[in-house]
C-alpha positions in Angstrom: 4.8 -13.6 -26.5 8.3 -12.6 -25.6 8.1 -9.9 -23.0 10.9 -7.8 -24.5 9.6 -7.7 -28.1 9.6 -4.1 -29.5 6.1 -3.1 -30.7 4.0 -0.2 -32.0 0.4 -0.2 -30.8 -2.8 1.7 -31.2 -5.4 2.1 -28.5 -9.0 3.5 -29.1 -11.6 4.9 -26.8 -14.3 3.2 -29.0 -14.8 2.1 -32.6 -13.8 5.2 -34.7 -13.1 7.0 -31.4 -10.1 8.8 -30.1 -6.8 7.0 -31.0 -3.5 6.8 -29.2 -0.3 5.5 -30.8 2.6 4.3 -28.7 5.8 2.3 -28.8 7.2 -0.1 -26.2 9.6 -2.9 -25.6 7.1 -4.9 -23.5 3.7 -4.8 -25.0 1.8 -6.8 -22.4 3.2 -4.7 -19.5 2.5 -1.4 -21.3 -1.1 -2.2 -22.3 -1.7 -3.5 -18.7 -0.5 -0.1 -17.5 -2.9 1.7 -19.9 -5.8 -0.4 -18.9 -5.2 0.2 -15.2 -4.5 3.9 -15.5 -0.9 3.5 -14.4 0.3 5.5 -17.4 -0.6 9.1 -16.9 -1.1 11.2 -19.9 -3.2 11.5 -23.0 -4.6 8.0 -23.1 -5.6 8.1 -19.4 -7.2 11.5 -19.5 -9.2 10.6 -22.7 -10.2 7.1 -21.4 -8.4 5.3 -24.2 -7.9 1.6 -23.1 -8.8 -0.7 -26.0 -5.9 -2.3 -27.9 -7.1 -2.3 -31.5 -3.8 -2.7 -33.4 -0.2 -3.7 -32.8 2.9 -4.6 -34.8 6.0 -6.4 -33.5 9.4 -5.2 -34.7 12.9 -6.6 -34.7 14.4 -3.6 -32.9 13.3 -0.8 -30.8 14.7 1.7 -33.3 12.6 0.1 -36.1 9.5 0.4 -33.8 10.2 4.0 -32.9 10.6 4.9 -36.6 7.3 3.2 -37.4 5.5 5.0 -34.5 6.8 8.3 -35.8 5.5 7.5 -39.4 2.1 6.4 -38.1 1.7 9.5 -36.0 2.1 11.6 -39.2 -0.6 9.7 -41.0 -4.0 11.3 -41.4 -6.8 9.8 -39.4 -8.4 8.0 -42.4 -5.2 6.1 -43.1 -5.0 5.0 -39.4 -8.6 3.9 -39.4 -8.1 1.9 -42.6 -5.0 0.2 -41.1 -7.1 -0.8 -38.0 -10.0 -2.0 -40.2 -7.6 -4.1 -42.4 -6.1 -6.0 -39.5 -9.0 -5.8 -37.0 -12.3 -5.2 -38.8 -14.4 -5.9 -35.7 -12.3 -3.5 -33.6 -11.9 -6.3 -31.1 -9.9 -5.6 -28.0 -6.6 -7.5 -28.7 -5.6 -7.6 -25.0 -6.5 -11.3 -24.6 -4.6 -12.1 -27.7 -1.3 -10.9 -26.2 -1.9 -11.9 -22.6 -3.5 -15.3 -23.1 -6.5 -15.1 -20.7 -9.0 -12.5 -19.4 -8.0 -10.6 -16.3 -4.4 -11.8 -16.3 -1.5 -9.6 -15.4 1.7 -9.6 -17.5 
């Protein structure tokens, strides 16, 4: 995965748990920060570390626009989006990083 690929992502505390939606230009680095509590804020304080959804975008502007739209969605729509793309609510970290325990 290209390190500077704009992306929108969702983290979850557990299946059907608390959700966090974010945007980044470096998905692997940002998720590593969340997983290691290097990103203070809502996700850290609510123990939200599991990557359950992400989308890659052509530009950061496109990714930011998508993030804003998703944040306005009701919870059921967000859950349905996750279920459509990741029905097992698998942690997608290894998909983006390549191997367990790796750093970006």
